[in-house]
Each structure stands twice: as structure tokens, then as C-alpha cells.
C-alpha positions in Angstrom: -62.4 -75.2 -146.9 -61.9 -71.4 -147.4 -58.7 -69.5 -146.9 -60.1 -67.9 -143.7 -60.5 -71.1 -141.8 -57.2 -72.7 -142.9 -55.2 -73.5 -139.8 -51.5 -72.8 -139.5 -49.0 -74.5 -137.2 -45.5 -73.6 -136.1 -43.7 -76.1 -133.8 -40.7 -75.7 -131.6 -39.5 -79.4 -131.8 -40.1 -79.8 -128.0 -43.8 -80.4 -128.0 -44.7 -76.7 -127.9 -46.2 -74.8 -130.7 -48.0 -71.7 -132.0 -51.1 -72.1 -134.1 -54.1 -70.3 -135.4 -56.3 -69.6 -138.4 -55.6 -67.6 -141.6 -58.3 -65.1 -140.5 -56.4 -64.4 -137.3 -59.4 -65.4 -135.2 -58.8 -68.2 -132.7 -61.4 -70.9 -133.0 -59.8 -73.4 -130.6 -58.7 -73.2 -127.0 -55.4 -74.5 -128.3 -54.7 -71.6 -130.7 -52.0 -69.5 -129.2 -48.8 -67.6 -130.0 -46.7 -69.1 -127.1 -47.7 -72.6 -126.0 -44.8 -74.4 -124.4 -44.1 -78.0 -123.2 -42.6 -77.7 -119.7 -41.6 -81.4 -119.7 -41.0 -82.0 -123.4 -43.1 -83.1 -125.1 -45.7 -83.0 -122.3 -46.7 -80.5 -119.6 -48.0 -78.1 -122.1 -49.2 -74.7 -121.0 -50.7 -71.7 -122.9 -48.9 -68.5 -122.0 -49.7 -66.0 -124.8 -53.0 -66.7 -126.5 -53.0 -63.9 -129.0 -52.7 -60.2 -129.8 -54.9 -57.2 -130.5 -53.3 -55.1 -133.2 -54.1 -51.8 -134.8 -52.3 -49.4 -137.2 -52.6 -45.7 -137.0 -51.8 -43.7 -140.2 -52.3 -40.0 -141.0 -55.6 -41.1 -142.6 -57.0 -42.9 -139.6 -57.0 -46.0 -137.3 -57.3 -49.5 -138.7 -57.5 -52.8 -136.9 -55.4 -55.7 -138.3 -56.7 -58.3 -135.8 -60.2 -59.8 -135.2 -61.6 -61.7 -132.3 -64.8 -63.6 -131.9 -66.8 -62.9 -128.8 -69.9 -64.5 -127.4 -72.6 -64.5 -128.7 -71.2 -64.6 -132.3 -69.7 -61.0 -132.3 -66.6 -60.3 -134.4 -64.5 -57.3 -133.2 -62.5 -55.5 -134.4 -62.7 -55.7 -138.1 -59.1 -56.5 -139.1 -59.9 -59.8 -140.8 -61.5 -58.1 -143.8 -58.3 -56.2 -144.5 -56.4 -59.5 -145.2 -55.3 -59.4 -148.8 -53.4 -62.7 -148.8 -52.1 -65.4 -146.5 -49.5 -68.1 -147.1 -48.0 -70.9 -145.0 -44.8 -70.9 -147.0 -42.2 -71.0 -145.5 -44.0 -69.8 -142.4 -47.3 -68.0 -141.8 -47.4 -64.6 -143.6 -50.3 -62.1 -144.0 -50.6 -59.0 -146.1 -53.1 -56.4 -144.9 -54.3 -53.7 -147.2 -55.7 -50.7 -145.3 -58.3 -48.3 -146.8 -55.7 -45.5 -147.3 -53.5 -47.8 -149.4 -51.1 -48.7 -146.7 -49.9 -52.3 -146.9 -48.8 -54.1 -143.8 -47.0 -57.4 -143.8 -47.0 -59.7 -140.8 -45.1 -63.0 -140.3 -45.0 -65.5 -137.4 -42.5 -68.2 -136.9 -41.2 -70.4 -134.1 -37.6 -71.2 -133.6 -36.7 -74.9 -133.8 -35.5 -76.4 -130.5 -36.5 -73.4 -128.4 -39.8 -72.1 -127.0 -39.5 -68.8 -129.0 -42.1 -67.2 -131.2 -41.0 -64.4 -133.4 -43.4 -61.9 -135.0 -42.5 -59.2 -137.5 -44.5 -56.4 -139.0 -43.3 -54.1 -141.8 -44.8 -51.6 -144.2 -44.4 -52.6 -147.9 -43.7 -48.9 -148.6 -42.3 -47.4 -145.4 -43.5 -43.8 -144.6 -43.5 -41.5 -141.6 -46.4 -41.1 -139.3 -47.5 -44.7 -139.1 -47.6 -46.6 -135.8 -48.5 -50.1 -134.7 -50.0 -50.8 -131.3 -50.4 -54.4 -130.0 -52.0 -55.8 -126.8 -50.7 -59.3 -125.8 -53.5 -61.5 -124.5 -52.3 -63.8 -121.7 -53.6 -66.7 -119.7 -51.1 -69.2 -118.1 -53.1 -72.4 -118.1 -53.1 -76.0 -119.1 -53.6 -76.3 -122.8 -56.7 -78.4 -122.4 -58.4 -75.9 -120.2 -59.9 -72.4 -120.5 -59.1 -69.3 -118.5 -61.5 -67.0 -116.7 -61.2 -63.7 -114.9 -59.9 -64.1 -111.4 -58.2 -62.0 -108.8 -55.2 -64.3 -108.7 -53.8 -63.2 -112.1 -50.7 -61.0 -111.5 -50.6 -58.1 -113.9 -47.3 -56.7 -112.7 -44.6 -56.2 -115.3 -40.8 -55.9 -115.0 -39.5 -53.6 -117.7 -35.8 -53.6 -118.6 -34.9 -51.9 -121.9 -36.5 -53.9 -124.8 -37.6 -56.7 -122.4 -40.9 -57.0 -120.5 -41.5 -59.9 -118.1 -44.8 -61.0 -116.8 -45.4 -63.6 -114.1 -49.1 -64.5 -114.3 -49.3 -67.3 -111.7 -46.9 -69.2 -109.4 -45.6 -72.4 -110.9 -46.2 -71.2 -114.5 -43.2 -70.1 -116.6 -42.5 -66.4 -116.8 -43.5 -64.7 -120.1 -40.9 -62.6 -121.7 -41.6 -60.1 -124.5 -38.6 -58.6 -126.3 -39.5 -55.9 -128.8 -38.3 -52.7 -130.4 -41.4 -50.9 -129.2 -42.4 -48.9 -126.2 -44.3 -50.7 -123.4 -47.1 -48.9 -121.5 -48.6 -50.7 -118.5 -52.4 -50.7 -119.0 -53.9 -53.8 -117.2 -57.3 -55.0 -118.4 -59.4 -58.1 -118.9 -60.8 -59.1 -122.3 -63.9 -61.3 -121.6 -66.0 -63.9 -123.4 -63.8 -64.9 -126.3 -65.7 -67.6 -128.2 -64.0 -70.7 -129.7 -66.3 -72.1 -132.4 -64.5 -75.4 -132.9 -64.8 -76.1 -129.2 -68.5 -75.3 -129.3 -69.0 -77.7 -132.2 -67.2 -80.3 -130.1 -69.6 -79.8 -127.2 -66.9 -78.4 -124.9 -66.3 -75.3 -122.9 -66.0 -72.6 -125.6 -65.6 -69.3 -123.8 -62.6 -67.7 -122.2 -61.4 -64.5 -120.5 -57.8 -63.3 -121.1 -55.7 -60.8 -119.3 -53.8 -58.0 -121.1 -51.2 -56.2 -118.9 -50.4 -53.4 -121.4 -49.6 -52.2 -124.9 -46.5 -52.1 -127.0 -46.3 -49.3 -129.6 -44.0 -49.3 -132.6 -42.8 -46.7 -135.0 -43.4 -48.3 -138.4 -40.7 -46.3 -140.2 -38.7 -49.5 -139.7 -39.9 -53.1 -139.1 -41.5 -53.9 -135.8 -40.2 -57.0 -134.0 -41.6 -58.9 -131.1 -40.2 -62.1 -129.6 -42.2 -64.1 -127.1 -40.5 -66.7 -125.0 -40.2 -67.9 -121.4 -38.0 -66.8 -118.6 -36.0 -70.0 -118.7 -34.9 -69.4 -122.3 -31.5 -67.8 -122.5 -31.5 -64.5 -124.4 -28.8 -62.0 -123.7 -30.2 -59.0 -121.8 -29.0 -56.5 -124.4 -30.2 -58.4 -127.5 -31.8 -56.1 -130.1 -35.3 -57.3 -131.1 -34.8 -56.6 -134.8 -31.5 -58.5 -134.8 -33.0 -61.4 -132.8 -36.0 -61.9 -135.2 -33.6 -61.7 -138.2 -31.4 -64.4 -136.7 -34.4 -66.6 -136.0 -35.6 -66.1 -139.6 -32.1 -67.0 -140.8 -31.9 -70.1 -138.7 -35.3 -71.3 -139.9 -34.3 -71.3 -143.6 -33.6 -75.0 -142.8 -37.3 -75.6 -143.7 -36.7 -74.4 -147.3 -34.6 -77.5 -147.8 -37.6 -79.8 -147.6 -38.7 -80.9 -151.1 -42.4 -80.7 -150.6 -44.9 -79.3 -148.1 -45.6 -82.8 -146.9 -41.9 -83.3 -146.1 -41.8 -80.0 -144.2 -44.9 -80.9 -142.3 -43.4 -84.3 -141.4 -40.6 -82.5 -139.5 -43.2 -81.0 -137.1 -44.1 -84.3 -135.6 -40.6 -85.5 -134.7 -39.8 -83.9 -131.4 -37.5 -84.2 -128.5 -38.2 -86.5 -125.6 -35.5 -86.3 -122.9 -32.2 -87.0 -124.7 -33.9 -88.8 -127.6 -36.7 -88.3 -130.1 -40.4 -89.2 -130.3 -43.4 -88.6 -132.6 -46.3 -86.5 -131.6 -49.5 -88.1 -132.8 -51.1 -84.9 -133.7 -51.6 -81.2 -133.0 -53.0 -79.5 -131.1 -54.1 -82.0 -128.4 -52.2 -85.3 -128.8 -48.8 -86.2 -127.4 -46.8 -89.4 -128.3 -48.8 -92.6 -128.6 -47.5 -96.1 -129.4 -49.8 -97.1 -132.3 -49.6 -93.7 -133.9 -45.8 -93.5 -133.5 -45.0 -96.8 -135.3 -47.6 -96.3 -138.0 -46.6 -92.7 -138.7 -42.8 -93.4 -138.5 -42.8 -95.3 -141.8 -43.7 -92.1 -143.7 -42.2 -89.4 -141.4 -38.9 -91.1 -140.8 -38.2 -94.1 -143.1 -39.6 -92.7 -146.3 -37.7 -89.4 -145.7 -34.4 -91.0 -144.9 -34.4 -89.9 -141.2 -33.0 -93.2 -140.1 -31.2 -91.9 -137.0 -34.4 -90.5 -135.5 -36.2 -93.8 -136.4 -33.5 -95.8 -134.6 -33.6 -93.6 -131.5 -37.4 -93.8 -131.3 -37.5 -97.6 -131.8 -34.7 -98.1 -129.2 -36.5 -95.9 -126.7 -39.6 -98.1 -126.9 -37.7 -101.4 -127.0 -37.3 -101.5 -123.2 -41.0 -100.9 -122.6 -42.2 -104.4 -123.7 -44.2 -106.1 -121.0 -45.7 -109.6 -121.5 -45.3 -109.1 -125.2 -47.2 -105.7 -125.2 -46.1 -102.2 -125.7 -48.0 -99.4 -124.0 -50.2 -97.4 -126.2 -48.9 -94.2 -124.6 -45.4 -93.5 -123.6 -45.4 -93.5 -119.8 -44.0 -90.3 -118.3 -42.3 -90.4 -114.9 -44.8 -91.3 -112.3 -47.5 -92.4 -114.8 -48.8 -95.9 -115.2 -48.3 -97.5 -118.6 -51.5 -98.1 -120.5 -51.5 -101.6 -122.1 -54.7 -101.4 -124.0 -53.7 -102.0 -127.6 -53.2 -105.2 -129.5 -51.8 -103.6 -132.6 -49.3 -101.1 -131.2 -46.8 -103.9 -130.6 -47.3 -105.4 -134.0 -46.9 -102.0 -135.7 -43.6 -101.8 -133.8 -42.4 -105.0 -135.3 -43.3 -103.8 -138.8 -41.4 -100.5 -138.1 -38.4 -102.4 -136.9 -38.4 -104.7 -140.0 -38.7 -101.8 -142.4 -36.1 -99.8 -140.5 -33.6 -102.6 -140.7 -34.2 -103.0 -144.4 -33.7 -99.2 -144.9 -30.6 -99.2 -142.8 -29.2 -102.1 -144.8 -30.0 -100.6 -148.2 -28.5 -97.2 -147.2 -25.4 -98.8 -145.7 -26.2 -97.3 -142.2 -23.8 -98.7 -139.6 -26.0 -100.0 -136.8 -24.1 -100.8 -133.6 -24.4 -104.5 -132.7 -26.0 -103.6 -129.4 -28.7 -101.6 -131.1 -29.5 -104.5 -133.5 -29.6 -106.9 -130.6 -32.0 -104.7 -128.6 -34.4 -104.4 -131.6 -34.3 -108.1 -132.3 -34.9 -108.9 -128.6 -37.9 -106.5 -128.5 -39.4 -108.2 -131.6 -38.8 -111.6 -130.1 -40.4 -110.5 -126.8 -43.5 -109.3 -128.6 -44.0 -112.4 -130.8 -43.2 -114.8 -128.1 -45.5 -113.0 -125.6 -48.4 -113.0 -128.0 -47.9 -116.6 -128.9 -47.9 -117.6 -125.2 -50.8 -115.4 -124.4 -51.0 -112.1 -122.6 -53.5 -109.5 -121.4 -57.0 -109.2 -122.7 -57.0 -112.8 -124.1 -54.5 -112.0 -126.7 -53.1 -115.3 -127.8 -52.1 -117.5 -130.7 -55.0 -119.8 -131.5 -54.8 -123.4 -132.8 -55.5 -122.2 -136.3 -52.4 -120.1 -136.4 -54.3 -116.8 -136.1 -54.2 -114.3 -133.3 -57.2 -114.0 -131.1 -57.8 -111.0 -128.8 -60.3 -109.1 -126.8 -62.5 -109.0 -123.7 -65.8 -107.2 -123.1 -65.5 -103.6 -122.3 -62.0 -103.2 -123.7 -61.1 -101.5 -127.0 -57.9 -103.0 -128.3 -57.8 -102.2 -132.1 -57.3 -98.8 -133.7 -61.1 -98.6 -133.9 -60.9 -97.7 -130.2 -63.9 -95.4 -129.5 -65.5 -95.9 -126.2 -68.5 -94.1 -124.6 -68.5 -94.8 -120.9 -68.6 -98.6 -120.6 -69.8 -98.9 -124.2 -67.2 -100.0 -126.7 -68.6 -98.7 -130.0 -66.8 -101.2 -132.3 -65.5 -103.9 -129.9 -64.2 -106.3 -132.6 -63.5 -109.1 -130.1 -62.2 -112.3 -131.7 -59.9 -112.2 -134.7 -60.0 -108.8 -136.5 -58.8 -108.9 -140.1 -56.1 -106.2 -139.8 -54.7 -107.8 -136.6 -54.1 -111.0 -138.6 -52.4 -109.0 -141.4 -50.2 -107.4 -138.8 -49.5 -110.6 -137.0 -48.6 -112.5 -140.1 -46.4 -109.7 -141.4 -44.7 -109.6 -137.9 -44.1 -113.3 -138.1 -42.5 -112.9 -141.5 -40.1 -110.3 -139.9 -39.5 -112.5 -136.9 -38.9 -115.4 -139.2 -35.6 -113.8 -140.3 -34.2 -115.1 -137.0 -36.4 -118.2 -136.3 -37.5 -121.2 -138.4 -40.3 -121.7 -135.9 -41.9 -118.4 -136.7 -41.7 -119.2 -140.4 -43.7 -122.3 -139.7 -46.3 -120.3 -137.7 -46.5 -117.9 -140.7 -47.2 -120.8 -143.1 -50.0 -122.1 -140.9 -51.5 -118.7 -140.3 -51.5 -117.9 -144.0 -53.4 -121.0 -144.8 -56.0 -120.3 -142.1 -56.4 -116.7 -143.1 -57.1 -117.5 -146.7 -59.6 -120.2 -145.7 -61.4 -118.4 -142.9 -61.6 -114.7 -143.9 -62.8 -114.9 -147.5 -66.4 -113.7 -147.9 -67.4 -115.0 -151.3 -70.9 -113.4 -151.1 -69.5 -109.9 -151.1 -66.2 -110.6 -152.7 -64.2 -109.3 -149.9 -62.8 -110.2 -146.4 -64.8 -110.5 -143.2 -63.9 -107.8 -140.7 -63.8 -110.2 -137.7 -64.0 -114.0 -137.5 -64.7 -116.0 -134.3 -66.7 -113.0 -133.1 -66.6 -112.7 -129.3 -64.5 -115.9 -129.4 -67.4 -117.9 -130.8 -65.9 -120.4 -133.2 -67.1 -120.2 -136.8 -68.8 -116.8 -136.6 -68.0 -113.9 -138.8 -68.8 -110.2 -139.1 -69.4 -109.2 -142.7 -69.3 -105.4 -142.1 -67.7 -103.6 -145.0 -64.9 -101.8 -143.3 -61.5 -100.6 -144.5 -59.4 -102.9 -142.2 -59.3 -105.6 -144.9 -57.2 -103.4 -147.2 -54.1 -104.1 -144.9 -54.2 -107.7 -146.1 -53.2 -106.4 -149.6 -51.5 -103.0 -149.1 -49.8 -101.0 -146.5 -47.7 -103.9 -145.2 -44.8 -105.7 -146.7 -46.6 -109.1 -147.3 -49.7 -109.4 -149.4 -51.9 -112.2 -148.0 -54.3 -113.0 -150.9 -53.8 -114.2 -154.4 -54.1 -111.5 -157.1 -57.6 -112.4 -158.2 -59.1 -112.2 -154.7 -57.0 -109.2 -153.9 -58.4 -107.4 -156.9 -61.9 -108.0 -155.9 -61.2 -106.6 -152.4 -59.6 -103.5 -153.8 -62.5 -102.9 -156.3 -65.1 -103.3 -153.5 -63.2 -100.9 -151.2 -62.8 -98.4 -154.0 -66.5 -98.5 -154.8 -67.8 -98.4 -151.2 -65.2 -96.7 -149.0 -62.9 -94.5 -151.0 -63.4 -90.7 -150.8 -61.1 -87.8 -151.8 -60.1 -87.5 -148.2 -59.4 -91.1 -147.5 -61.4 -94.3 -146.6 -64.6 -94.4 -144.8 -64.6 -96.6 -141.7 -67.9 -98.2 -142.6 -69.7 -98.4 -145.9 -72.8 -96.1 -146.4 -76.0 -98.0 -146.0 -74.6 -100.3 -143.3 -76.3 -100.5 -139.9 -75.0 -97.7 -137.8 -73.5 -95.7 -140.6 -73.0 -92.0 -139.6 -72.1 -89.6 -142.4 -71.3 -86.6 -140.2 -68.9 -86.5 -137.3 -70.9 -84.1 -135.2 -72.3 -83.6 -131.7 -71.0 -83.6 -128.2 -68.2 -85.8 -127.0 -70.3 -89.0 -126.6 -72.1 -88.4 -129.9 -68.8 -87.9 -131.8 -67.2 -91.0 -130.2 -70.2 -93.0 -131.3 -69.6 -91.9 -134.9 -65.8 -92.1 -134.8 -65.5 -95.4 -136.7 -69.0 -95.6 -138.1 -68.4 -94.0 -141.5 -66.0 -91.2 -140.6 -63.2 -90.9 -143.2 -59.6 -91.6 -142.2 -56.9 -90.1 -144.5 -54.2 -92.4 -143.2 -55.9 -95.4 -144.8 -55.3 -93.8 -148.3 -51.7 -95.1 -147.9 -52.6 -98.8 -147.7 -55.3 -98.4 -150.3 -53.2 -96.8 -153.0 -50.5 -99.4 -152.4 -53.0 -102.2 -152.7 -54.5 -100.6 -155.8 -51.1 -100.6 -157.4 -50.2 -104.1 -156.3 -53.2 -105.7 -158.0 -52.2 -104.1 -161.3 -49.0 -104.6 -163.2 -46.5 -101.9 -162.2 -46.4 -99.3 -164.9 -45.9 -95.5 -165.2 -49.4 -95.3 -166.4 -50.9 -97.0 -163.3 -48.8 -94.8 -161.0 -49.9 -91.6 -162.9 -53.6 -92.8 -162.6 -53.2 -93.5 -158.9 -51.8 -90.0 -158.3 -54.5 -88.3 -160.3 -57.4 -90.2 -158.9 -56.5 -90.8 -155.3 -53.7 -88.5 -154.3 -54.3 -85.2 -156.1 -57.2 -84.0 -154.0 -55.6 -84.7 -150.6 -52.2 -83.3 -151.8 -54.0 -80.1 -152.8 -55.5 -79.9 -149.3 -52.0 -80.4 -147.8 -50.6 -77.7 -150.0 -53.2 -75.3 -148.7 -52.6 -76.3 -145.1 -48.8 -76.1 -145.0 -48.4 -79.8 -145.7 -50.6 -80.9 -142.8 -53.6 -83.2 -143.0 -56.5 -83.8 -140.6 -57.2 -86.8 -138.5 -60.6 -87.5 -140.0 -63.3 -86.1 -142.3 -67.1 -86.6 -142.7 -68.1 -89.7 -144.5 -70.7 -87.8 -146.6 -69.8 -85.1 -149.1 -68.3 -82.6 -149.0 -66.1 -84.6 -146.6 -65.4 -81.7 -144.3 -62.2 -82.2 -142.3 -62.8 -83.0 -138.6 -61.0 -84.0 -135.5 -57.4 -83.2 -134.9 -56.4 -80.7 -137.7 -52.8 -81.9 -138.0 -52.3 -85.6 -137.7 -49.0 -87.5 -137.9 -50.2 -90.7 -139.4 -52.3 -88.9 -142.0 -49.2 -87.0 -143.1 -47.0 -90.0 -142.8 -49.0 -92.4 -144.8 -49.9 -90.0 -147.6 -46.2 -89.0 -147.8 -45.1 -92.7 -147.9 -47.5 -93.6 -150.6 -46.9 -90.4 -152.6 -43.2 -91.3 -152.8 -44.2 -94.9 -153.7 -46.3 -93.7 -156.5 -43.5 -91.5 -157.8 -41.0 -94.3 -157.6 -39.9 -96.3 -160.6 -41.5 -99.5 -159.2 -44.1 -100.3 -156.6 -43.5 -102.4 -153.4 -43.0 -106.1 -154.0 -46.1 -108.2 -154.3 
């Protein structure tokens, strides 16, 4: 990954964000300067996609922006004037012009407000230098693209330092506050090309509207604030003072000890009066499985117990027949109960939250403790009785699940009616989650402790694959008793690491860890299928259907590095030497990538070298699990075996 294609992200804590690349060229339909959530954290619309910018000096005119247009044309040439870029503490660029003029640009988003602040200044201020910018607007759903049409309203209301545009009915007004001079010069900019969308086989071209230009005298800093008409900013507010106050308020991010900690903050956002976790940027909202899995690193490992409590309580009332929806249902939406593991990850998160609250002397109101305990009981009892999609406790003490045509586990890719990795029967990580959930539920029930004992005996007897020295991925495949799937997948690592309870004895656990290390571990995480296996795909490429078919067939998942490193440490005697080795061998490469990307980590990567990052560029559970295990490695002891 080169510096020019590093992606930056600034979030508002409401589900909205600004994002782009270090080169300044937008490569995704989601890259924008003002993208807001109209019903936080959902209802996202793109208002200001980007800017054209140029600097005029006595020596000539120089662009400090670049756009990519179809077919593969870059114009203007501002990107090659970038001398440096950093994400710390927010995106900053230094442009060196041919006449020696140095221009600094920074972009940041205010926390808890849909406000993007942009500031330009000369490193050595001098007279006769001006900056001209052209805002590029759309006013569309963030999953869509925008095209020239007569319905776009170019009109502008100008009042002092404030310009307001109202592109479409029903779309938030766009407000620009600056210390520049606005000139109304409506025009269309056509055929922007988004390379990442093209690689994904999606609509990759867009037209944007530009109502006019804003010109600045660069003898003092230039300031631009982009926001919506619903955001309260006093009419007489000075743009320079406003940007300075936003920068001052955002010094909060300097308090985070590492880039990973700072990135973790981006995923915890407001939902109504509470909090939730966005699964990833730029296209995910809050999902059940992702929320509970990511929470352990984003909230519990970072001591953000109040947010964890609020999130867990918000979901506690959503249990239905033992299941939690895999997507938080918004008003008017139907809940989607299509996950067997989301509910179990919830139980794990509740157990670890209660442990953390106890160890840190957090006063939990009795009503909150009762609500969490009741949700855990509803999940475990519902699963034991049997619920949707043939999820039920089988006679051997293990949890069976699945029906044809339904994808229930985290390996959930589906192409039309084809479930790529169906895993119907008894998947190995579902048993690990189930047995760990029973251990947590056993705190309040002797019956659940008895179920746990029976399930542990069955797991050890039925999942061990002596021929390969590892665990089967699924037993009782398609509910056929006695069958087993020997595919070498990473799911088995959760029986050893990543959950409180280790399910195997140390000798067998060591064999599993060694096999996973030799076949699945990469610098970016764990492959979802071992190379050489039937169906292995080393590159996550192609159109939507082709990519879905490869999603869990060799594609690397960074989040799995957390369970693996924990398992690797558990099968060794805890020592400073082992922890140092784990950090150097398994964490150093991905932590270096996070450092480069403002602490963020991608959803997936190619299974084959060089393991190019793919998918969602900023993923909550990737950050959460790497953060969790990085703190574990740096701790004085490992998790209990």
C-alpha cells in the first residue's frame, strides 16, 4: 500500500463522516467531505463530495487537487505537489508548489455534529497569493451515484460569510461558512471515475454540480466549514474563529494512547438517546454479530464500560425466541433473524462486561443487571428449546442449526439462492460459542452447568480429526448423524482462543494452533480456507457475485488474528518472551498498517501474497480484535487457560 492510496476517515459520532485518499482523488462513491446521517446512525446522504482547489501566486497558477475522470484521465495535476500526508491527529497535507510556496491543508470533523472544517495556510505567508475552491455537490443516498439532471437547484443564498445551497427537496440544506468571497458560477463536472467501485463491478461514474467558487486571500489562513442547515451556528460566527474552536475541541483525540485506540472511538456512535457500534466505514451501519464481537476490543478493552452497558441494554429487549436480529431494526423495518452466532456473541459480551464492571468497581443498577441476565437466559433457553432455522440443543449436548438456503454463521456469503459456505449441522465455532455461553449462564443456573459438562464431553469426542491433527469444521453435516467436514478453516481457533473457555487439552490445542499457523496465518490475519483446498480463491476480485463466491474461500480476515494470538499464547507457558515473540511475529505487520491508516484496519485481504487489503477499508471488528489482543500481549499475564 502506497501513501497515495491510503484512505483517511473523519467521523462525527452520529453515523456521518468525511473520507478520502491521501492523494486527494476520490476512488469510492462514499468518499466525501460532508456525508451526514439524517436518522443517526442511518439515513446517510452525501452532500459535498469534494473540492477543486488552485493557488495563484505571482509566479503562476498551481492546482492542489486532482480528480480522476473516465476513461482514466487525471486532472488537474495537484496530487504530484503533495510533499507529505499524515493522519495524526487528523488528515493534513503539505503541498510544495514549483515557485517554492508551501501550502498546508487540514480536514477534520467535529464530534457529535455534522460539521467538516477545512483550513489552508501558507507556511511562510506572503502577499499576492490567493486560493480558489469549487465545492462539488450531489445530495444523494450514499450508496448511489449522481448524474446531471435539470432538477438540481443551483441557487445560492449569500449572507455575509455564509452561503446556503438547497440542491433537492427533502435533502438537508448545505451551508458553507468561510472567510472567502463567493462568486456564483454554476457548472456541471461530468464523468468522475471511482476506481474502487469499478473493481467491485459497480456503477463507477458520477456527475457533480458546482454552484460557484470561493476565493481566499492567503495572507492569513483560509477557513471553510461545511455543515447542514439544521446545525446551529450563529449567523455572525467568524469562519477563522469557528475552525479554531473546532480544532480546539478535537484535541480530545490526542488523549488516546495509540492510533488503534483513537480509531476505536470512530465506531462508537449515537443511536437515539444511547450508543451503538458501526460495523465498518464507509458502507456498514450497526449489525448484531459485528457489534458484540467488536465491543470486546472497542469498549471493554479500552475501559468504556458505560457505552458497553448502554449498547447491551439497548439490544436486551430485542430477543425473540432466543434470537437477536443480526441488524438493529429501525422504526418501520422488519428485524432480520438470520444469525445463529449473534445471540451467542451477545452472551459472551455480557459475561465479559459483568466481569469488567466487577473488577473496576462499576456500580451497576440492579435493574440493569436483571435485564442483562434475563436476556442471557432468554437466549440460552430459547436455543435449548429450539427456535428458527432448526437451531436447537441436540441430544449430545451440542447445538445444531441450519436449513437449506439460509446462511446463519459469520461465513454468510450468498449468491442468489446459493449459500457459498452453508455449514448446516454443528459448526465448530458455534459449539465454542454455545459452550462458553453456557459457562456464563451457569453463573445463575446449575442446569446450565450440567449442559456445559455434557457438551464439553461431546465436543472433545466428536470434533477431533486425528488424521489432520485439528478440529472438523462441521459435524453432522446437513443434520446427517456421524458425518464431518474436514475443511481446514479458521473457525476451530475459537475453541482455543478468543473466548474465555478453552475446550481442548493443551496437547491437542497445541496441534490445532500449529496447523492453523502453518496453513492459515498471514501478516494480515487468517485465511478463511487453506490454500490447496477445493474452492480456494487467493484473490478477492470480480463483480459482486464473483466476490461473494470468494468471500470465505481463502480471503484473509484480520479479526481472526485476535483469537489466534490468544490461542498461540495459551498453548505456551505465559512469559514475557512468548508475548514479545507474538507481538513481533503476528502483530507487528498489522500494527504497522494501522499506523499508516490512522489506526484503522480493513475488513479483509487477499489470501495470496502480497495480501492486498480488500472490502470495507475501516472495519470495527478488525480494529477491536487487534486492539484487544495487542493489550493482552502487552499485559503481564495472558488470559486464563
